[in-house]
N, C-alpha and C positions, 0 to 999 in steps of 0.2 A: 843502483840508484832507486830511490823511493819517491812516491808521489802521495798526495793526500788520500788517494784510494787505498793505500796500504795501512793507514792509521788504525782501522778496526783490528786488523791482524796484529799490528804492532802492540796494541793494548793487551792482547791475549798472550803474546810471547813473553817468555822469561827473560830473554835477551835479544839484542838486535845485531846482526852481522851482515855487512854488505861488501860487495866486490869493489865498489867505487865510492868516492867521497872523502871528505876531510872533516875537521872539527866544526865547520859551519854548514855542512850539508844538511838536507832535510832530515835524514835518518838520525843524525847526531842531535839535532835540535829537538826532535820529537822524543828521542830516548832520554835526553836530559829532563824534559818536561814530565815524562812519565816515570822518571827515576828508575830507568832500566839500564843494565850494563849494555855497552855498545862497543863494537869494534868495526870500524869502517875502513875502506880502502884495502881489503885483503887481496884483491886481484883475482883469486881463484876459488873462493869459498863455495860459490854456487856450483862449481864444477866438481868439487871434491865431496861435499856433503850432499846427501839426498834426503827427501822427505822421510821422516821417521827415525833418522839418525839421532842418537843421543850425543850431545856435545857439551863440553865444558868451556865456558867463556870467562877468561880473566881479563876484564876490561882495563884494569890498572896496568897490566903488562902488554896488552894488545895481542893476547894469545887465544886462539880457538883450537880445541883439539877434540877429536872423536873419542868417546869413551865406550 
């Protein structure tokens, strides 16, 4: 889940991935406004991926993978 405090970091990000949320959640709305790829509702992304990990985000298919 994101809050308005996350927006500066979201502006710098290449893509947005969250554990919770759906198409109308805060992260999805901000991602659309910023024209950034976004995958929400992954359930476990923040447990699997760590700071510094390189990931590939396919927002069209809802896939996030470590590269």
